[in-house]
N, CA, C and O of each residue as an XYZ file, in Angstrom:
240
protein
N       0.806     -1.191      0.000
C       0.000      0.000      0.000
C       0.853      1.260      0.000
O       0.534      2.233     -0.683
N       1.966      1.241      0.786
C       2.856      2.401      0.768
C       4.213      2.037      1.343
O       4.365      1.052      2.066
N       5.185      2.853      1.003
C       6.527      2.756      1.569
C       6.763      4.036      2.342
O       6.581      5.134      1.814
N       7.166      3.895      3.592
C       7.395      5.062      4.440
C       8.850      5.060      4.907
O       9.268      4.178      5.657
N       9.612      6.054      4.456
C      10.999      6.207      4.881
C      11.000      7.056      6.146
O      10.560      8.206      6.132
N      11.495      6.485      7.235
C      11.465      7.193      8.514
C      12.841      7.675      8.952
O      12.951      8.399      9.942
N      13.885      7.292      8.240
C      15.228      7.761      8.580
C      15.321      9.254      8.271
O      14.931      9.681      7.185
N      15.830     10.053      9.210
C      15.934     11.493      8.962
C      16.924     11.807      7.840
O      17.965     11.161      7.721
N      16.594     12.792      7.030
C      17.455     13.235      5.941
C      18.748     13.810      6.509
O      18.723     14.536      7.502
N      19.859     13.491      5.891
C      21.195     13.965      6.283
C      21.627     13.457      7.657
O      22.482     14.068      8.299
N      21.053     12.358      8.110
C      21.433     11.758      9.385
C      22.205     10.481      9.063
O      21.765      9.715      8.205
N      23.331     10.224      9.715
C      24.115      9.021      9.389
C      23.295      7.738      9.554
O      22.573      7.572     10.537
N      23.419      6.844      8.587
C      22.754      5.546      8.637
C      23.801      4.510      9.000
O      24.813      4.377      8.311
N      23.565      3.779     10.071
C      24.489      2.747     10.529
C      23.782      1.407     10.375
O      22.680      1.232     10.896
N      24.404      0.442      9.657
C      23.758     -0.855      9.456
C      23.546     -1.592     10.780
O      24.319     -1.434     11.725
N      22.492     -2.392     10.826
C      22.271     -3.269     11.969
C      23.353     -4.335     11.969
O      23.787     -4.694     10.874
N      23.825     -4.867     13.055
C      23.286     -4.695     14.394
C      23.833     -3.473     15.141
O      23.324     -3.140     16.211
N      24.856     -2.798     14.604
C      25.406     -1.637     15.298
C      24.422     -0.474     15.305
O      24.343      0.275     16.279
N      23.678     -0.326     14.224
C      22.701      0.755     14.121
C      21.527      0.525     15.053
O      21.324     -0.576     15.563
N      20.767      1.573     15.262
C      19.670      1.472     16.225
C      18.297      1.716     15.612
O      17.302      1.767     16.335
N      18.224      1.866     14.294
C      16.919      2.118     13.685
C      16.874      1.555     12.268
O      17.901      1.198     11.690
N      15.673      1.484     11.728
C      15.451      1.021     10.366
C      15.380      2.217      9.424
O      15.146      3.342      9.864
N      15.583      1.977      8.134
C      15.421      3.049      7.149
C      13.964      3.456      7.016
O      13.656      4.624      6.775
N      13.082      2.505      7.171
C      11.655      2.777      7.031
C      10.884      1.474      6.994
O      11.388      0.433      7.415
N       9.664      1.534      6.491
C       8.785      0.376      6.514
C       8.006      0.288      5.209
O       7.744      1.299      4.557
N       7.638     -0.944      4.835
C       6.782     -1.185      3.679
C       5.472     -1.753      4.215
O       5.475     -2.722      4.974
N       4.349     -1.148      3.819
C       3.033     -1.610      4.245
C       2.295     -2.169      3.037
O       2.301     -1.563      1.965
N       1.659     -3.323      3.209
C       0.927     -3.944      2.105
C      -0.333     -4.621      2.634
O      -0.435     -4.943      3.818
N      -1.278     -4.826      1.740
C      -2.490     -5.570      2.080
C      -2.809     -6.503      0.918
O      -2.335     -6.306     -0.201
N      -3.604     -7.505      1.194
C      -3.980     -8.453      0.157
C      -5.058     -9.390      0.659
O      -5.429     -9.359      1.832
N      -5.553    -10.217     -0.231
C      -6.613    -11.161      0.129
C      -6.091    -12.343      0.923
O      -6.818    -12.926      1.728
N      -4.834    -12.700      0.700
C      -4.240    -13.839      1.400
C      -2.851    -13.442      1.896
O      -2.271    -12.473      1.405
N      -2.319    -14.180      2.858
C      -0.946    -13.907      3.282
C       0.049    -13.982      2.121
O       1.015    -13.220      2.084
N      -0.179    -14.886      1.183
C       0.711    -15.001      0.022
C       0.646    -13.741     -0.843
O       1.664    -13.299     -1.376
N      -0.546    -13.166     -0.981
C      -0.683    -11.914     -1.743
C       0.083    -10.779     -1.071
O       0.746     -9.987     -1.740
N      -0.013    -10.707      0.252
C       0.691     -9.659      0.998
C       2.195     -9.839      0.859
O       2.924     -8.876      0.622
N       2.656    -11.075      1.007
C       4.092    -11.339      0.867
C       4.579    -10.970     -0.533
O       5.649    -10.379     -0.679
N       3.813    -11.310     -1.553
C       4.194    -10.975     -2.929
C       4.245     -9.459     -3.118
O       5.145     -8.948     -3.785
N       3.286     -8.740     -2.533
C       3.278     -7.278     -2.645
C       4.486     -6.672     -1.941
O       5.106     -5.742     -2.457
N       4.824     -7.198     -0.760
C       6.000     -6.705     -0.033
C       7.279     -6.952     -0.825
O       8.134     -6.071     -0.926
N       7.406     -8.146     -1.382
C       8.609     -8.464     -2.165
C       8.695     -7.602     -3.426
O       9.783     -7.164     -3.797
N       7.575     -7.358     -4.079
C       7.568     -6.519     -5.285
C       7.954     -5.084     -4.942
O       8.712     -4.452     -5.678
N       7.437     -4.567     -3.831
C       7.788     -3.204     -3.413
C       9.266     -3.121     -3.060
O       9.950     -2.170     -3.439
N       9.753     -4.113     -2.336
C      11.170     -4.120     -1.946
C      12.074     -4.166     -3.169
O      13.133     -3.538     -3.182
N      11.669     -4.898     -4.188
C      12.475     -5.010     -5.410
C      12.588     -3.673     -6.140
O      13.522     -3.474     -6.917
N      11.655     -2.759     -5.903
C      11.680     -1.450     -6.558
C      12.610     -0.457     -5.855
O      12.944      0.586     -6.416
N      13.020     -0.778     -4.643
C      13.861      0.144     -3.876
C      15.304      0.095     -4.352
O      15.815     -0.968     -4.703
N      15.948      1.232     -4.363
C      17.364      1.333     -4.727
C      18.018      2.309     -3.750
O      17.947      3.524     -3.935
N      18.645      1.777     -2.724
C      19.278      2.620     -1.717
C      20.674      3.005     -2.164
O      21.436      2.169     -2.649
N      20.999      4.253     -2.000
C      22.344      4.748     -2.277
C      22.829      5.449     -1.014
O      22.564      6.631     -0.795
N      23.536      4.697     -0.200
C      24.034      5.224      1.069
C      25.522      5.471      0.911
O      26.296      4.548      0.657
N      25.907      6.710      1.061
C      27.302      7.097      0.889
C      28.006      7.104      2.239
O      27.389      7.398      3.263
N      29.303      6.780      2.243
C      30.031      6.802      3.510
C      30.083      8.216      4.077
O      30.142      9.201      3.341
N      30.059      8.286      5.390
C      30.139      9.586      6.052
C      31.572     10.102      5.966
O      32.521      9.369      6.242
N      31.720     11.355      5.584
C      33.040     11.971      5.480
C      33.253     12.894      6.668
O      32.395     13.715      6.993
N      34.392     12.754      7.303
C      34.736     13.631      8.419
C      35.744     14.658      7.920
O      36.840     14.295      7.493
N      35.387     15.911      7.970
C      36.262     16.982      7.507
C      36.959     17.627      8.697
O      36.358     17.872      9.743
N      38.224     17.888      8.505
C      38.985     18.579      9.545
C      39.688     19.774      8.918
O      39.974     19.780      7.720
N      39.960     20.766      9.719
C      40.697     21.927      9.212
C      42.164     21.772      9.570
O      42.520     21.088     10.529
N      42.997     22.415      8.787
C      44.441     22.320      9.043
C      44.898     23.426      9.934
O      46.083     23.508     10.258
């Protein structure tokens, strides 16, 4: 039904298990559990995450 990204913009993303939160959630509905699972998998397949490494800048 929808994809909700809950990670704050410009906030460092740390992978689990070190990280403490998810990027977001996918919500789906269907007539059967198999329909819901298929909808979730189809939505997930459409996602393309581009997470860049955090750069630490220092002055000289």
